[in-house]
mmJSON file of the N, C-alpha and C atoms, coordinates in Angstrom:
{"data_MODEL":{"atom_site":{
"group_PDB":["ATOM","ATOM","ATOM","ATOM","ATOM","ATOM","ATOM","ATOM","ATOM","ATOM","ATOM","ATOM","ATOM","ATOM","ATOM","ATOM","ATOM","ATOM","ATOM","ATOM","ATOM","ATOM","ATOM","ATOM","ATOM","ATOM","ATOM","ATOM","ATOM","ATOM","ATOM","ATOM","ATOM","ATOM","ATOM","ATOM","ATOM","ATOM","ATOM","ATOM","ATOM","ATOM","ATOM","ATOM","ATOM","ATOM","ATOM","ATOM","ATOM","ATOM","ATOM","ATOM","ATOM","ATOM","ATOM","ATOM","ATOM","ATOM","ATOM","ATOM","ATOM","ATOM","ATOM","ATOM","ATOM","ATOM","ATOM","ATOM","ATOM","ATOM","ATOM","ATOM","ATOM","ATOM","ATOM","ATOM","ATOM","ATOM","ATOM","ATOM","ATOM","ATOM","ATOM","ATOM","ATOM","ATOM","ATOM","ATOM","ATOM","ATOM","ATOM","ATOM","ATOM","ATOM","ATOM","ATOM","ATOM","ATOM","ATOM","ATOM","ATOM","ATOM","ATOM","ATOM","ATOM","ATOM","ATOM","ATOM","ATOM","ATOM","ATOM","ATOM","ATOM","ATOM","ATOM","ATOM","ATOM","ATOM","ATOM","ATOM","ATOM","ATOM","ATOM","ATOM","ATOM","ATOM","ATOM","ATOM","ATOM","ATOM","ATOM","ATOM","ATOM","ATOM","ATOM","ATOM","ATOM","ATOM","ATOM","ATOM","ATOM","ATOM","ATOM","ATOM","ATOM","ATOM","ATOM","ATOM","ATOM","ATOM","ATOM","ATOM","ATOM","ATOM","ATOM","ATOM","ATOM","ATOM","ATOM","ATOM","ATOM","ATOM","ATOM","ATOM","ATOM","ATOM","ATOM","ATOM","ATOM","ATOM","ATOM","ATOM","ATOM","ATOM","ATOM","ATOM","ATOM","ATOM","ATOM","ATOM","ATOM","ATOM","ATOM","ATOM","ATOM","ATOM","ATOM","ATOM","ATOM","ATOM","ATOM","ATOM","ATOM","ATOM","ATOM","ATOM","ATOM","ATOM","ATOM","ATOM","ATOM","ATOM","ATOM","ATOM","ATOM","ATOM","ATOM","ATOM","ATOM","ATOM","ATOM","ATOM","ATOM","ATOM","ATOM","ATOM","ATOM","ATOM","ATOM","ATOM","ATOM","ATOM","ATOM","ATOM","ATOM","ATOM","ATOM","ATOM","ATOM","ATOM","ATOM","ATOM","ATOM","ATOM","ATOM","ATOM","ATOM","ATOM","ATOM","ATOM"],
"id":[1,2,3,4,5,6,7,8,9,10,11,12,13,14,15,16,17,18,19,20,21,22,23,24,25,26,27,28,29,30,31,32,33,34,35,36,37,38,39,40,41,42,43,44,45,46,47,48,49,50,51,52,53,54,55,56,57,58,59,60,61,62,63,64,65,66,67,68,69,70,71,72,73,74,75,76,77,78,79,80,81,82,83,84,85,86,87,88,89,90,91,92,93,94,95,96,97,98,99,100,101,102,103,104,105,106,107,108,109,110,111,112,113,114,115,116,117,118,119,120,121,122,123,124,125,126,127,128,129,130,131,132,133,134,135,136,137,138,139,140,141,142,143,144,145,146,147,148,149,150,151,152,153,154,155,156,157,158,159,160,161,162,163,164,165,166,167,168,169,170,171,172,173,174,175,176,177,178,179,180,181,182,183,184,185,186,187,188,189,190,191,192,193,194,195,196,197,198,199,200,201,202,203,204,205,206,207,208,209,210,211,212,213,214,215,216,217,218,219,220,221,222,223,224,225,226,227,228,229,230,231,232,233,234,235,236,237,238,239,240],
"type_symbol":["N","C","C","N","C","C","N","C","C","N","C","C","N","C","C","N","C","C","N","C","C","N","C","C","N","C","C","N","C","C","N","C","C","N","C","C","N","C","C","N","C","C","N","C","C","N","C","C","N","C","C","N","C","C","N","C","C","N","C","C","N","C","C","N","C","C","N","C","C","N","C","C","N","C","C","N","C","C","N","C","C","N","C","C","N","C","C","N","C","C","N","C","C","N","C","C","N","C","C","N","C","C","N","C","C","N","C","C","N","C","C","N","C","C","N","C","C","N","C","C","N","C","C","N","C","C","N","C","C","N","C","C","N","C","C","N","C","C","N","C","C","N","C","C","N","C","C","N","C","C","N","C","C","N","C","C","N","C","C","N","C","C","N","C","C","N","C","C","N","C","C","N","C","C","N","C","C","N","C","C","N","C","C","N","C","C","N","C","C","N","C","C","N","C","C","N","C","C","N","C","C","N","C","C","N","C","C","N","C","C","N","C","C","N","C","C","N","C","C","N","C","C","N","C","C","N","C","C","N","C","C","N","C","C","N","C","C","N","C","C"],
"label_atom_id":["N","CA","C","N","CA","C","N","CA","C","N","CA","C","N","CA","C","N","CA","C","N","CA","C","N","CA","C","N","CA","C","N","CA","C","N","CA","C","N","CA","C","N","CA","C","N","CA","C","N","CA","C","N","CA","C","N","CA","C","N","CA","C","N","CA","C","N","CA","C","N","CA","C","N","CA","C","N","CA","C","N","CA","C","N","CA","C","N","CA","C","N","CA","C","N","CA","C","N","CA","C","N","CA","C","N","CA","C","N","CA","C","N","CA","C","N","CA","C","N","CA","C","N","CA","C","N","CA","C","N","CA","C","N","CA","C","N","CA","C","N","CA","C","N","CA","C","N","CA","C","N","CA","C","N","CA","C","N","CA","C","N","CA","C","N","CA","C","N","CA","C","N","CA","C","N","CA","C","N","CA","C","N","CA","C","N","CA","C","N","CA","C","N","CA","C","N","CA","C","N","CA","C","N","CA","C","N","CA","C","N","CA","C","N","CA","C","N","CA","C","N","CA","C","N","CA","C","N","CA","C","N","CA","C","N","CA","C","N","CA","C","N","CA","C","N","CA","C","N","CA","C","N","CA","C","N","CA","C","N","CA","C","N","CA","C","N","CA","C","N","CA","C","N","CA","C","N","CA","C"],
"label_alt_id":[null,null,null,null,null,null,null,null,null,null,null,null,null,null,null,null,null,null,null,null,null,null,null,null,null,null,null,null,null,null,null,null,null,null,null,null,null,null,null,null,null,null,null,null,null,null,null,null,null,null,null,null,null,null,null,null,null,null,null,null,null,null,null,null,null,null,null,null,null,null,null,null,null,null,null,null,null,null,null,null,null,null,null,null,null,null,null,null,null,null,null,null,null,null,null,null,null,null,null,null,null,null,null,null,null,null,null,null,null,null,null,null,null,null,null,null,null,null,null,null,null,null,null,null,null,null,null,null,null,null,null,null,null,null,null,null,null,null,null,null,null,null,null,null,null,null,null,null,null,null,null,null,null,null,null,null,null,null,null,null,null,null,null,null,null,null,null,null,null,null,null,null,null,null,null,null,null,null,null,null,null,null,null,null,null,null,null,null,null,null,null,null,null,null,null,null,null,null,null,null,null,null,null,null,null,null,null,null,null,null,null,null,null,null,null,null,null,null,null,null,null,null,null,null,null,null,null,null,null,null,null,null,null,null,null,null,null,null,null,null],
"label_comp_id":["MET","MET","MET","LYS","LYS","LYS","ARG","ARG","ARG","GLU","GLU","GLU","THR","THR","THR","LYS","LYS","LYS","LYS","LYS","LYS","GLN","GLN","GLN","LYS","LYS","LYS","LEU","LEU","LEU","TRP","TRP","TRP","ASP","ASP","ASP","PHE","PHE","PHE","MET","MET","MET","ARG","ARG","ARG","LYS","LYS","LYS","LYS","LYS","LYS","LYS","LYS","LYS","VAL","VAL","VAL","PHE","PHE","PHE","ALA","ALA","ALA","THR","THR","THR","HIS","HIS","HIS","ASP","ASP","ASP","VAL","VAL","VAL","ILE","ILE","ILE","GLN","GLN","GLN","PHE","PHE","PHE","GLY","GLY","GLY","THR","THR","THR","VAL","VAL","VAL","ASN","ASN","ASN","TYR","TYR","TYR","ASP","ASP","ASP","ASN","ASN","ASN","ARG","ARG","ARG","ALA","ALA","ALA","ASP","ASP","ASP","ARG","ARG","ARG","SER","SER","SER","LYS","LYS","LYS","ARG","ARG","ARG","ASP","ASP","ASP","PHE","PHE","PHE","LEU","LEU","LEU","GLU","GLU","GLU","MET","MET","MET","GLY","GLY","GLY","LEU","LEU","LEU","ILE","ILE","ILE","ARG","ARG","ARG","PRO","PRO","PRO","LEU","LEU","LEU","THR","THR","THR","PHE","PHE","PHE","LYS","LYS","LYS","GLU","GLU","GLU","LEU","LEU","LEU","LYS","LYS","LYS","ARG","ARG","ARG","ARG","ARG","ARG","GLY","GLY","GLY","LEU","LEU","LEU","GLU","GLU","GLU","LYS","LYS","LYS","SER","SER","SER","ARG","ARG","ARG","GLU","GLU","GLU","ARG","ARG","ARG","TYR","TYR","TYR","TYR","TYR","TYR","LYS","LYS","LYS","VAL","VAL","VAL","VAL","VAL","VAL","SER","SER","SER","LYS","LYS","LYS","VAL","VAL","VAL","LYS","LYS","LYS","THR","THR","THR","VAL","VAL","VAL"],
"label_asym_id":["A","A","A","A","A","A","A","A","A","A","A","A","A","A","A","A","A","A","A","A","A","A","A","A","A","A","A","A","A","A","A","A","A","A","A","A","A","A","A","A","A","A","A","A","A","A","A","A","A","A","A","A","A","A","A","A","A","A","A","A","A","A","A","A","A","A","A","A","A","A","A","A","A","A","A","A","A","A","A","A","A","A","A","A","A","A","A","A","A","A","A","A","A","A","A","A","A","A","A","A","A","A","A","A","A","A","A","A","A","A","A","A","A","A","A","A","A","A","A","A","A","A","A","A","A","A","A","A","A","A","A","A","A","A","A","A","A","A","A","A","A","A","A","A","A","A","A","A","A","A","A","A","A","A","A","A","A","A","A","A","A","A","A","A","A","A","A","A","A","A","A","A","A","A","A","A","A","A","A","A","A","A","A","A","A","A","A","A","A","A","A","A","A","A","A","A","A","A","A","A","A","A","A","A","A","A","A","A","A","A","A","A","A","A","A","A","A","A","A","A","A","A","A","A","A","A","A","A","A","A","A","A","A","A","A","A","A","A","A","A"],
"label_entity_id":["1","1","1","1","1","1","1","1","1","1","1","1","1","1","1","1","1","1","1","1","1","1","1","1","1","1","1","1","1","1","1","1","1","1","1","1","1","1","1","1","1","1","1","1","1","1","1","1","1","1","1","1","1","1","1","1","1","1","1","1","1","1","1","1","1","1","1","1","1","1","1","1","1","1","1","1","1","1","1","1","1","1","1","1","1","1","1","1","1","1","1","1","1","1","1","1","1","1","1","1","1","1","1","1","1","1","1","1","1","1","1","1","1","1","1","1","1","1","1","1","1","1","1","1","1","1","1","1","1","1","1","1","1","1","1","1","1","1","1","1","1","1","1","1","1","1","1","1","1","1","1","1","1","1","1","1","1","1","1","1","1","1","1","1","1","1","1","1","1","1","1","1","1","1","1","1","1","1","1","1","1","1","1","1","1","1","1","1","1","1","1","1","1","1","1","1","1","1","1","1","1","1","1","1","1","1","1","1","1","1","1","1","1","1","1","1","1","1","1","1","1","1","1","1","1","1","1","1","1","1","1","1","1","1","1","1","1","1","1","1"],
"label_seq_id":[1,1,1,2,2,2,3,3,3,4,4,4,5,5,5,6,6,6,7,7,7,8,8,8,9,9,9,10,10,10,11,11,11,12,12,12,13,13,13,14,14,14,15,15,15,16,16,16,17,17,17,18,18,18,19,19,19,20,20,20,21,21,21,22,22,22,23,23,23,24,24,24,25,25,25,26,26,26,27,27,27,28,28,28,29,29,29,30,30,30,31,31,31,32,32,32,33,33,33,34,34,34,35,35,35,36,36,36,37,37,37,38,38,38,39,39,39,40,40,40,41,41,41,42,42,42,43,43,43,44,44,44,45,45,45,46,46,46,47,47,47,48,48,48,49,49,49,50,50,50,51,51,51,52,52,52,53,53,53,54,54,54,55,55,55,56,56,56,57,57,57,58,58,58,59,59,59,60,60,60,61,61,61,62,62,62,63,63,63,64,64,64,65,65,65,66,66,66,67,67,67,68,68,68,69,69,69,70,70,70,71,71,71,72,72,72,73,73,73,74,74,74,75,75,75,76,76,76,77,77,77,78,78,78,79,79,79,80,80,80],
"pdbx_PDB_ins_code":[null,null,null,null,null,null,null,null,null,null,null,null,null,null,null,null,null,null,null,null,null,null,null,null,null,null,null,null,null,null,null,null,null,null,null,null,null,null,null,null,null,null,null,null,null,null,null,null,null,null,null,null,null,null,null,null,null,null,null,null,null,null,null,null,null,null,null,null,null,null,null,null,null,null,null,null,null,null,null,null,null,null,null,null,null,null,null,null,null,null,null,null,null,null,null,null,null,null,null,null,null,null,null,null,null,null,null,null,null,null,null,null,null,null,null,null,null,null,null,null,null,null,null,null,null,null,null,null,null,null,null,null,null,null,null,null,null,null,null,null,null,null,null,null,null,null,null,null,null,null,null,null,null,null,null,null,null,null,null,null,null,null,null,null,null,null,null,null,null,null,null,null,null,null,null,null,null,null,null,null,null,null,null,null,null,null,null,null,null,null,null,null,null,null,null,null,null,null,null,null,null,null,null,null,null,null,null,null,null,null,null,null,null,null,null,null,null,null,null,null,null,null,null,null,null,null,null,null,null,null,null,null,null,null,null,null,null,null,null,null],
"Cartn_x":[-113.151,-112.253,-113.062,-112.655,-113.366,-113.036,-114.067,-113.849,-113.253,-112.41,-111.788,-112.786,-112.916,-113.851,-113.285,-114.162,-113.728,-112.779,-113.041,-112.18,-110.785,-110.712,-109.421,-108.691,-109.419,-108.801,-108.227,-108.968,-108.482,-107.223,-107.219,-106.052,-104.84,-105.033,-103.935,-103.396,-104.308,-103.923,-103.065,-103.503,-102.764,-101.397,-101.337,-100.062,-99.09,-99.598,-98.735,-98.218,-99.073,-98.711,-97.842,-97.995,-97.268,-97.593,-97.5,-97.878,-98.924,-100.046,-101.156,-101.926,-102.689,-103.51,-104.976,-105.803,-107.236,-107.8,-107.33,-107.872,-107.521,-106.405,-106.061,-107.094,-107.504,-108.489,-109.846,-110.246,-111.532,-111.511,-110.396,-110.275,-110.338,-109.668,-109.728,-111.17,-111.883,-113.276,-114.154,-113.909,-114.696,-114.474,-113.229,-112.894,-113.425,-113.427,-113.828,-115.24,-116.035,-117.44,-117.58,-116.717,-116.736,-117.047,-118.303,-118.716,-118.146,-117.724,-117.232,-115.711,-115.02,-113.556,-112.996,-113.526,-113.025,-113.351,-114.531,-114.912,-114.019,-113.722,-112.837,-111.446,-110.983,-109.689,-109.707,-110.807,-110.928,-110.983,-111.607,-111.612,-110.192,-109.408,-108.022,-107.221,-107.52,-106.85,-107.176,-108.442,-108.861,-108.232,-108.06,-107.478,-105.963,-105.36,-103.918,-103.119,-103.768,-103.064,-102.364,-102.88,-102.272,-102.163,-101.342,-101.229,-100.968,-101.36,-101.071,-99.573,-99.062,-97.667,-97.484,-96.36,-96.046,-95.597,-95.558,-95.124,-93.694,-92.853,-91.461,-91.39,-92.218,-92.252,-92.805,-93.819,-94.372,-93.324,-92.579,-91.547,-90.464,-90.071,-89.04,-89.483,-90.78,-91.315,-91.736,-91.59,-91.953,-93.449,-94.172,-95.632,-96.144,-95.259,-95.672,-96.696,-96.759,-97.718,-99.045,-99.102,-100.322,-101.385,-102.605,-103.711,-104.296,-103.843,-104.331,-103.689,-104.442,-103.889,-103.215,-102.01,-101.285,-101.147,-101.181,-101.137,-100.055,-99.624,-98.599,-99.07,-98.852,-99.19,-98.122,-98.554,-97.606,-97.733,-98.704,-98.927,-98.468,-97.986,-97.568,-98.676,-99.86,-100.996,-101.339,-101.552,-101.875,-103.36,-104.157,-105.598,-106.29,-107.406,-108.191,-109.587],
"Cartn_y":[-173.087,-172.808,-172.554,-173.151,-173.037,-171.709,-171.036,-169.791,-170.081,-169.186,-169.329,-168.931,-169.756,-169.463,-168.367,-167.776,-166.739,-167.317,-168.54,-169.198,-169.406,-169.785,-169.975,-168.643,-167.578,-166.253,-165.821,-166.091,-165.767,-166.561,-167.85,-168.69,-168.173,-167.77,-167.22,-165.931,-165.097,-163.855,-164.167,-165.137,-165.504,-166.086,-166.935,-167.544,-166.484,-165.497,-164.439,-163.555,-163.278,-162.4,-163.112,-164.403,-165.276,-165.007,-163.771,-163.403,-162.313,-162.511,-161.57,-161.499,-160.439,-160.235,-160.427,-160.551,-160.711,-159.543,-158.332,-157.172,-157.212,-157.839,-158.001,-158.885,-159.942,-160.874,-160.189,-159.439,-158.735,-157.679,-156.967,-155.968,-156.638,-157.773,-158.527,-158.914,-159.411,-159.801,-158.634,-157.469,-156.278,-155.855,-155.843,-155.433,-156.421,-157.709,-158.76,-159.285,-158.552,-158.913,-160.328,-160.668,-162.002,-161.867,-162.086,-161.959,-163.065,-164.165,-165.319,-165.351,-164.298,-164.318,-164.681,-164.076,-164.376,-165.82,-166.277,-167.667,-168.65,-168.322,-169.175,-169.234,-168.101,-168.076,-169.045,-169.054,-169.976,-171.43,-171.658,-173.01,-173.462,-172.556,-172.877,-173.179,-172.458,-172.683,-174.08,-174.464,-175.803,-176.91,-176.638,-177.633,-177.72,-176.777,-176.799,-176.156,-175.37,-174.707,-173.428,-172.807,-171.619,-171.836,-171.018,-171.084,-169.683,-169.443,-168.145,-168.015,-166.801,-166.572,-166.676,-167.205,-167.284,-165.912,-165.741,-164.464,-164.135,-165.168,-164.97,-164.437,-164.99,-164.526,-163.104,-162.824,-161.466,-160.462,-160.827,-159.945,-159.695,-160.746,-160.617,-159.652,-159.621,-158.741,-157.374,-157.17,-155.885,-155.709,-156.81,-156.76,-157.2,-157.32,-157.872,-157.005,-155.725,-154.845,-154.738,-155.332,-155.3,-156.204,-155.742,-156.555,-157.455,-157.283,-158.055,-159.443,-160.44,-161.791,-161.866,-162.364,-162.549,-164.042,-164.4,-165.794,-165.978,-167.216,-167.565,-168.776,-168.756,-169.892,-170.963,-172.188,-173.277,-174.394,-174.326,-175.382,-174.935,-175.865,-175.59,-175.901,-176.246,-176.59,-175.386,-175.633,-174.538,-174.308,-175.356,-175.202,-175.763,-175.155,-175.624,-175.971],
"Cartn_z":[35.069,36.175,37.439,38.526,39.783,40.471,40.976,41.716,43.081,43.523,44.833,45.923,46.948,48.026,48.93,49.722,50.66,51.703,52.118,53.093,52.512,51.244,50.583,50.44,50.105,50.002,51.346,52.425,53.767,54.078,53.742,53.997,53.224,51.957,51.16,51.792,52.3,52.98,54.214,55.004,56.219,55.874,54.871,54.463,53.977,53.248,52.728,53.873,54.837,55.949,56.999,57.177,58.109,59.57,60.043,61.412,61.306,61.982,61.85,63.152,63.292,64.485,64.116,65.13,64.907,64.114,64.413,63.695,62.202,61.828,60.409,59.71,60.382,59.822,59.678,60.699,60.64,59.539,59.404,58.345,56.968,56.81,55.56,55.249,56.263,56.072,55.676,56.253,55.922,54.471,54.059,52.692,51.668,52.004,51.067,51.298,52.07,52.325,52.885,53.826,54.43,55.917,56.282,57.676,58.555,57.952,58.708,58.827,58.486,58.481,59.853,60.909,62.246,62.633,62.272,62.566,61.79,60.549,59.745,60.377,60.925,61.614,62.794,63.538,64.677,64.203,63.04,62.458,62.118,61.532,61.197,62.468,63.535,64.814,65.345,65.27,65.715,64.873,63.574,62.669,62.824,63.547,63.768,62.651,61.812,60.712,61.167,62.225,62.809,64.317,64.969,66.424,66.96,68.22,68.817,69.109,69.044,69.384,70.891,71.309,72.729,73.22,74.542,75.105,74.672,74.607,74.19,72.751,71.866,70.467,70.374,71.189,71.204,71.66,72.692,73.218,72.177,71.471,70.435,69.323,69.053,68.008,68.541,69.839,70.436,70.619,70.75,70.843,72.21,73.199,74.482,75.217,74.918,75.596,74.845,73.688,72.893,73.51,73.502,74.014,72.931,71.736,70.594,70.583,70.119,69.951,68.58,68.551,67.308,67.039,65.761,65.336,64.285,64.143,63.176,62.383,61.086,60.227,60.44,60.762,61.003,59.98,59.109,58.136,56.747,55.971,54.596,53.584,54.075,53.207,52.333,51.037,50.129,49.962,50.12,49.989,51.23,51.565,52.72,52.284],
"occupancy":[1.0,1.0,1.0,1.0,1.0,1.0,1.0,1.0,1.0,1.0,1.0,1.0,1.0,1.0,1.0,1.0,1.0,1.0,1.0,1.0,1.0,1.0,1.0,1.0,1.0,1.0,1.0,1.0,1.0,1.0,1.0,1.0,1.0,1.0,1.0,1.0,1.0,1.0,1.0,1.0,1.0,1.0,1.0,1.0,1.0,1.0,1.0,1.0,1.0,1.0,1.0,1.0,1.0,1.0,1.0,1.0,1.0,1.0,1.0,1.0,1.0,1.0,1.0,1.0,1.0,1.0,1.0,1.0,1.0,1.0,1.0,1.0,1.0,1.0,1.0,1.0,1.0,1.0,1.0,1.0,1.0,1.0,1.0,1.0,1.0,1.0,1.0,1.0,1.0,1.0,1.0,1.0,1.0,1.0,1.0,1.0,1.0,1.0,1.0,1.0,1.0,1.0,1.0,1.0,1.0,1.0,1.0,1.0,1.0,1.0,1.0,1.0,1.0,1.0,1.0,1.0,1.0,1.0,1.0,1.0,1.0,1.0,1.0,1.0,1.0,1.0,1.0,1.0,1.0,1.0,1.0,1.0,1.0,1.0,1.0,1.0,1.0,1.0,1.0,1.0,1.0,1.0,1.0,1.0,1.0,1.0,1.0,1.0,1.0,1.0,1.0,1.0,1.0,1.0,1.0,1.0,1.0,1.0,1.0,1.0,1.0,1.0,1.0,1.0,1.0,1.0,1.0,1.0,1.0,1.0,1.0,1.0,1.0,1.0,1.0,1.0,1.0,1.0,1.0,1.0,1.0,1.0,1.0,1.0,1.0,1.0,1.0,1.0,1.0,1.0,1.0,1.0,1.0,1.0,1.0,1.0,1.0,1.0,1.0,1.0,1.0,1.0,1.0,1.0,1.0,1.0,1.0,1.0,1.0,1.0,1.0,1.0,1.0,1.0,1.0,1.0,1.0,1.0,1.0,1.0,1.0,1.0,1.0,1.0,1.0,1.0,1.0,1.0,1.0,1.0,1.0,1.0,1.0,1.0,1.0,1.0,1.0,1.0,1.0,1.0],
"B_iso_or_equiv":[0.0,0.0,0.0,0.0,0.0,0.0,0.0,0.0,0.0,0.0,0.0,0.0,0.0,0.0,0.0,0.0,0.0,0.0,0.0,0.0,0.0,0.0,0.0,0.0,0.0,0.0,0.0,0.0,0.0,0.0,0.0,0.0,0.0,0.0,0.0,0.0,0.0,0.0,0.0,0.0,0.0,0.0,0.0,0.0,0.0,0.0,0.0,0.0,0.0,0.0,0.0,0.0,0.0,0.0,0.0,0.0,0.0,0.0,0.0,0.0,0.0,0.0,0.0,0.0,0.0,0.0,0.0,0.0,0.0,0.0,0.0,0.0,0.0,0.0,0.0,0.0,0.0,0.0,0.0,0.0,0.0,0.0,0.0,0.0,0.0,0.0,0.0,0.0,0.0,0.0,0.0,0.0,0.0,0.0,0.0,0.0,0.0,0.0,0.0,0.0,0.0,0.0,0.0,0.0,0.0,0.0,0.0,0.0,0.0,0.0,0.0,0.0,0.0,0.0,0.0,0.0,0.0,0.0,0.0,0.0,0.0,0.0,0.0,0.0,0.0,0.0,0.0,0.0,0.0,0.0,0.0,0.0,0.0,0.0,0.0,0.0,0.0,0.0,0.0,0.0,0.0,0.0,0.0,0.0,0.0,0.0,0.0,0.0,0.0,0.0,0.0,0.0,0.0,0.0,0.0,0.0,0.0,0.0,0.0,0.0,0.0,0.0,0.0,0.0,0.0,0.0,0.0,0.0,0.0,0.0,0.0,0.0,0.0,0.0,0.0,0.0,0.0,0.0,0.0,0.0,0.0,0.0,0.0,0.0,0.0,0.0,0.0,0.0,0.0,0.0,0.0,0.0,0.0,0.0,0.0,0.0,0.0,0.0,0.0,0.0,0.0,0.0,0.0,0.0,0.0,0.0,0.0,0.0,0.0,0.0,0.0,0.0,0.0,0.0,0.0,0.0,0.0,0.0,0.0,0.0,0.0,0.0,0.0,0.0,0.0,0.0,0.0,0.0,0.0,0.0,0.0,0.0,0.0,0.0,0.0,0.0,0.0,0.0,0.0,0.0],
"pdbx_formal_charge":[null,null,null,null,null,null,null,null,null,null,null,null,null,null,null,null,null,null,null,null,null,null,null,null,null,null,null,null,null,null,null,null,null,null,null,null,null,null,null,null,null,null,null,null,null,null,null,null,null,null,null,null,null,null,null,null,null,null,null,null,null,null,null,null,null,null,null,null,null,null,null,null,null,null,null,null,null,null,null,null,null,null,null,null,null,null,null,null,null,null,null,null,null,null,null,null,null,null,null,null,null,null,null,null,null,null,null,null,null,null,null,null,null,null,null,null,null,null,null,null,null,null,null,null,null,null,null,null,null,null,null,null,null,null,null,null,null,null,null,null,null,null,null,null,null,null,null,null,null,null,null,null,null,null,null,null,null,null,null,null,null,null,null,null,null,null,null,null,null,null,null,null,null,null,null,null,null,null,null,null,null,null,null,null,null,null,null,null,null,null,null,null,null,null,null,null,null,null,null,null,null,null,null,null,null,null,null,null,null,null,null,null,null,null,null,null,null,null,null,null,null,null,null,null,null,null,null,null,null,null,null,null,null,null,null,null,null,null,null,null],
"auth_seq_id":[1,1,1,2,2,2,3,3,3,4,4,4,5,5,5,6,6,6,7,7,7,8,8,8,9,9,9,10,10,10,11,11,11,12,12,12,13,13,13,14,14,14,15,15,15,16,16,16,17,17,17,18,18,18,19,19,19,20,20,20,21,21,21,22,22,22,23,23,23,24,24,24,25,25,25,26,26,26,27,27,27,28,28,28,29,29,29,30,30,30,31,31,31,32,32,32,33,33,33,34,34,34,35,35,35,36,36,36,37,37,37,38,38,38,39,39,39,40,40,40,41,41,41,42,42,42,43,43,43,44,44,44,45,45,45,46,46,46,47,47,47,48,48,48,49,49,49,50,50,50,51,51,51,52,52,52,53,53,53,54,54,54,55,55,55,56,56,56,57,57,57,58,58,58,59,59,59,60,60,60,61,61,61,62,62,62,63,63,63,64,64,64,65,65,65,66,66,66,67,67,67,68,68,68,69,69,69,70,70,70,71,71,71,72,72,72,73,73,73,74,74,74,75,75,75,76,76,76,77,77,77,78,78,78,79,79,79,80,80,80],
"auth_comp_id":["MET","MET","MET","LYS","LYS","LYS","ARG","ARG","ARG","GLU","GLU","GLU","THR","THR","THR","LYS","LYS","LYS","LYS","LYS","LYS","GLN","GLN","GLN","LYS","LYS","LYS","LEU","LEU","LEU","TRP","TRP","TRP","ASP","ASP","ASP","PHE","PHE","PHE","MET","MET","MET","ARG","ARG","ARG","LYS","LYS","LYS","LYS","LYS","LYS","LYS","LYS","LYS","VAL","VAL","VAL","PHE","PHE","PHE","ALA","ALA","ALA","THR","THR","THR","HIS","HIS","HIS","ASP","ASP","ASP","VAL","VAL","VAL","ILE","ILE","ILE","GLN","GLN","GLN","PHE","PHE","PHE","GLY","GLY","GLY","THR","THR","THR","VAL","VAL","VAL","ASN","ASN","ASN","TYR","TYR","TYR","ASP","ASP","ASP","ASN","ASN","ASN","ARG","ARG","ARG","ALA","ALA","ALA","ASP","ASP","ASP","ARG","ARG","ARG","SER","SER","SER","LYS","LYS","LYS","ARG","ARG","ARG","ASP","ASP","ASP","PHE","PHE","PHE","LEU","LEU","LEU","GLU","GLU","GLU","MET","MET","MET","GLY","GLY","GLY","LEU","LEU","LEU","ILE","ILE","ILE","ARG","ARG","ARG","PRO","PRO","PRO","LEU","LEU","LEU","THR","THR","THR","PHE","PHE","PHE","LYS","LYS","LYS","GLU","GLU","GLU","LEU","LEU","LEU","LYS","LYS","LYS","ARG","ARG","ARG","ARG","ARG","ARG","GLY","GLY","GLY","LEU","LEU","LEU","GLU","GLU","GLU","LYS","LYS","LYS","SER","SER","SER","ARG","ARG","ARG","GLU","GLU","GLU","ARG","ARG","ARG","TYR","TYR","TYR","TYR","TYR","TYR","LYS","LYS","LYS","VAL","VAL","VAL","VAL","VAL","VAL","SER","SER","SER","LYS","LYS","LYS","VAL","VAL","VAL","LYS","LYS","LYS","THR","THR","THR","VAL","VAL","VAL"],
"auth_asym_id":["A","A","A","A","A","A","A","A","A","A","A","A","A","A","A","A","A","A","A","A","A","A","A","A","A","A","A","A","A","A","A","A","A","A","A","A","A","A","A","A","A","A","A","A","A","A","A","A","A","A","A","A","A","A","A","A","A","A","A","A","A","A","A","A","A","A","A","A","A","A","A","A","A","A","A","A","A","A","A","A","A","A","A","A","A","A","A","A","A","A","A","A","A","A","A","A","A","A","A","A","A","A","A","A","A","A","A","A","A","A","A","A","A","A","A","A","A","A","A","A","A","A","A","A","A","A","A","A","A","A","A","A","A","A","A","A","A","A","A","A","A","A","A","A","A","A","A","A","A","A","A","A","A","A","A","A","A","A","A","A","A","A","A","A","A","A","A","A","A","A","A","A","A","A","A","A","A","A","A","A","A","A","A","A","A","A","A","A","A","A","A","A","A","A","A","A","A","A","A","A","A","A","A","A","A","A","A","A","A","A","A","A","A","A","A","A","A","A","A","A","A","A","A","A","A","A","A","A","A","A","A","A","A","A","A","A","A","A","A","A"],
"auth_atom_id":["N","CA","C","N","CA","C","N","CA","C","N","CA","C","N","CA","C","N","CA","C","N","CA","C","N","CA","C","N","CA","C","N","CA","C","N","CA","C","N","CA","C","N","CA","C","N","CA","C","N","CA","C","N","CA","C","N","CA","C","N","CA","C","N","CA","C","N","CA","C","N","CA","C","N","CA","C","N","CA","C","N","CA","C","N","CA","C","N","CA","C","N","CA","C","N","CA","C","N","CA","C","N","CA","C","N","CA","C","N","CA","C","N","CA","C","N","CA","C","N","CA","C","N","CA","C","N","CA","C","N","CA","C","N","CA","C","N","CA","C","N","CA","C","N","CA","C","N","CA","C","N","CA","C","N","CA","C","N","CA","C","N","CA","C","N","CA","C","N","CA","C","N","CA","C","N","CA","C","N","CA","C","N","CA","C","N","CA","C","N","CA","C","N","CA","C","N","CA","C","N","CA","C","N","CA","C","N","CA","C","N","CA","C","N","CA","C","N","CA","C","N","CA","C","N","CA","C","N","CA","C","N","CA","C","N","CA","C","N","CA","C","N","CA","C","N","CA","C","N","CA","C","N","CA","C","N","CA","C","N","CA","C","N","CA","C","N","CA","C","N","CA","C","N","CA","C","N","CA","C"],
"pdbx_PDB_model_num":[1,1,1,1,1,1,1,1,1,1,1,1,1,1,1,1,1,1,1,1,1,1,1,1,1,1,1,1,1,1,1,1,1,1,1,1,1,1,1,1,1,1,1,1,1,1,1,1,1,1,1,1,1,1,1,1,1,1,1,1,1,1,1,1,1,1,1,1,1,1,1,1,1,1,1,1,1,1,1,1,1,1,1,1,1,1,1,1,1,1,1,1,1,1,1,1,1,1,1,1,1,1,1,1,1,1,1,1,1,1,1,1,1,1,1,1,1,1,1,1,1,1,1,1,1,1,1,1,1,1,1,1,1,1,1,1,1,1,1,1,1,1,1,1,1,1,1,1,1,1,1,1,1,1,1,1,1,1,1,1,1,1,1,1,1,1,1,1,1,1,1,1,1,1,1,1,1,1,1,1,1,1,1,1,1,1,1,1,1,1,1,1,1,1,1,1,1,1,1,1,1,1,1,1,1,1,1,1,1,1,1,1,1,1,1,1,1,1,1,1,1,1,1,1,1,1,1,1,1,1,1,1,1,1,1,1,1,1,1,1]
}}}
């Protein structure tokens, strides 16, 4: 049986959470000993698997005053 990579674990975490902030990704990386968690998040952004929330979406969730960047999973891909 093949071991799950750290990048795959991060992707599963993001898919389960659906909407997440940068600090969630960094915290996940710290707990799981993954120094590249934030970089992997940026890779997913470049690949089009996630996208930043718009101001309208932030406002709807009550996060418009937050300085943190929030992201949303837009892809149904199960493995990366």
